[in-house]
C-alpha positions, -999 to 999 in steps of 0.1 A, spaced: -55 0 -70 -18 -7 -64 -7 -41 -52 26 -57 -45 30 -94 -53 60 -118 -51 84 -112 -80 82 -136 -110 110 -144 -134 89 -131 -163 87 -97 -146 122 -90 -158 113 -84 -194 85 -60 -185 105 -40 -159 138 -39 -178 129 -10 -201 119 10 -170 152 6 -151 179 2 -178 199 34 -181 171 52 -163 175 84 -142 158 64 -115 191 47 -109 205 81 -97 185 76 -65 195 40 -59 226 24 -44 224 0 -73 233 14 -108 208 -8 -126 214 -39 -148 241 -39 -174 221 -61 -197 187 -78 -201 202 -112 -195 218 -100 -163 185 -87 -151 167 -119 -161 192 -140 -141 190 -118 -111 152 -116 -111 149 -154 -115 172 -160 -86 154 -136 -62 120 -148 -74 130 -183 -65 143 -172 -31 111 -153 -24 89 -182 -34 109 -203 -8 107 -178 20 144 -168 17 138 -133 3 110 -107 2 112 -92 -33 80 -78 -47 68 -65 -80 48 -33 -79 16 -36 -100 -12 -14 -110 -46 -32 -109 -72 -16 -131 -99 0 -108 -124 -5 -136 -116 -42 -137 -111 -41 -174 -74 -37 -183 -46 -62 -175 -24 -55 -145 7 -34 -153 40 -40 -135 56 -6 -128 85 -12 -104 101 -33 -77 104 -33 -39 119 -54 -12 122 -57 25 154 -69 40 153 -82 77 185 -80 97 204 -113 97 203 -122 134 171 -115 153 150 -104 122 131 -79 143 143 -49 123 144 -45 85 154 -21 57 131 -14 28 137 -1 -7 117 5 -38 118 20 -73 91 29 -98 95 35 -135 98 72 -145 65 72 -165 46 64 -133 62 91 -111 40 118 -96 9 96 -92 11 86 -56 23 51 -63 55 54 -43 35 63 -12 11 34 -17 40 9 -22 58 21 9 25 17 28 22 -19 16 58 -27 28 50 -12 62 18 -32 65 36 -64 54 65 -59 77 45 -53 109 15 -76 103 32 -105 84 68 -105 95 64 -95 131 90 -67 128 95 -41 156 111 -15 134 114 -6 97 140 17 83 150 32 49 180 52 36 175 81 12 202 101 -5 202 136 10 185 161 -12 160 135 -25 131 152 -9 105 135 -30 115 100 -17 118 114 18 82 127 16 70 92 5 82 77 37 71 106 59 36 102 46 37 67 59 48 76 95 86 74 91 106 99 112 140 113 102 164 99 127 196 114 114 221 119 85 247 93 78 278 111 63 297 93 36 271 64 37 276 52 1 302 55 -26 283 58 -58 300 64 -92 332 75 -74 314 101 -52 305 98 -16 268 102 -8 253 112 25 221 94 36 190 105 54 180 76 77 143 73 84 124 48 106 91 37 119 85 15 150 57 -9 157 43 17 182 44 44 156 26 22 132 -2 13 157 -7 50 164 -9 59 128 -34 32 120 -57 43 149 -59 77 131 -65 63 96 -101 65 87 -115 37 66 -145 33 42 -173 8 40 -198 6 12 -234 -2 21 -268 5 8 -289 35 18 -315 12 33 -290 -7 54 -275 25 68 -310 39 77 -317 7 96 -283 9 113 -289 45 124 -322 34 140 -307 4 158 -273 18 166 -253 -9 148 -246 -21 113 -242 -59 111 -237 -70 75 -240 -107 66 -202 -109 64 -200 -107 102 -217 -140 104 -201 -155 73 -165 -143 77 -164 -128 112 -157 -92 100 -169 -62 80 -150 -55 48 -136 -20 46 -111 -2 24 -90 29 21 -98 57 -3 -74 45 -30 -89 10 -29 -126 19 -30 -130 20 -68 -115 -14 -72 -139 -28 -45 -169 -10 -61 -163 -22 -96 -155 -58 -86 -184 -62 -62 -210 -35 -67 -208 -26 -104 -240 -10 -116 -255 -6 -81 -270 28 -76 -280 30 -40 -246 29 -23 -232 50 5 -195 53 14 -193 53 52 -164 73 66 -153 54 98 -131 68 126 -113 38 141 -109 55 174 -147 53 179 -150 17 171 -162 -8 197 -150 -38 177 -114 -45 168 -100 -34 135 -72 -53 117 -52 -50 85 -54 -83 67 -37 -95 35 -61 -99 6 -52 -103 -31 -16 -91 -27 -27 -60 -7 -39 -52 28 -75 -43 36 -89 -31 69 -115 -54 85 -138 -47 115 -141 -78 136 -177 -73 148 -207 -51 143 -201 -14 134 -214 9 160 -231 38 141 -216 65 161 -181 56 147 -193 68 113 -184 105 109 -199 109 74 -220 90 49 -217 101 13 -236 89 -19 -213 67 -40 -227 65 -75 -216 49 -108 -216 66 -141 -245 59 -166 -228 27 -178 -227 13 -142 -189 18 -139 -175 36 -108 -148 60 -119 -122 81 -102 -135 109 -80 -118 125 -50 -129 105 -20 -121 124 12 -121 109 47 -109 123 80 -73 117 72 -69 102 37 -79 110 2 -75 92 -31 -43 101 -49 -48 121 -80 
């Protein structure tokens, strides 16, 4: 599972080898640090500002889905609100070259969008991408961003003018996309049989916390291994939010965002129930989990 957490000064030493003289810099306005000391100083400054609510700089971290290995920082991201009304913001991110092609950029951009709309109260989020960088453009388009135009001579980089693609997503776009995003809930076969008979599923968490815990396909293994390890009677319920009678919200949990259903789950909102089994040692491992709109990145 991918998380984004506030940057820490000690992240500099881990991230420096991933950004120093890296081809990743070719896609950024910034040309990267000139030295490790410079990077440490800059990271310490922005980490301090983030801790005091003056900045929004995050470290992109891989959390082990099997709940065994230590977290691995792989890149950096930030969200920069406009100076006056703070209702619009620009986002940027980079991920170290060894971690490209694994879907992490798409997940990091999704986190920034969730954070911007649910925690910062933004009305619009934008990003600039050098023209020709189709991989980065696709990351944003997968998260609901729309190409709004091309800015000619937007940036002077290494003595050469660069044109920018400008992409954006509004609060209304975000709400529409979330209504189409299927979510998953893990439950037992017995609980689902009872829910089908009664018409609703009401786990104990509804009374205890006020909501039903759900997740996305790329989060489900982390949830299974941290909460249900070794359990062999699980089903993954594929839920269409458009059919829900209760409200669904995207809440911050453990440096990421999980969908929560605030009330009982009406059974007719479940479009599929699939067996979700661990391996022989009780550990849940990566398998392609398909829902109505999402699937786990390979």
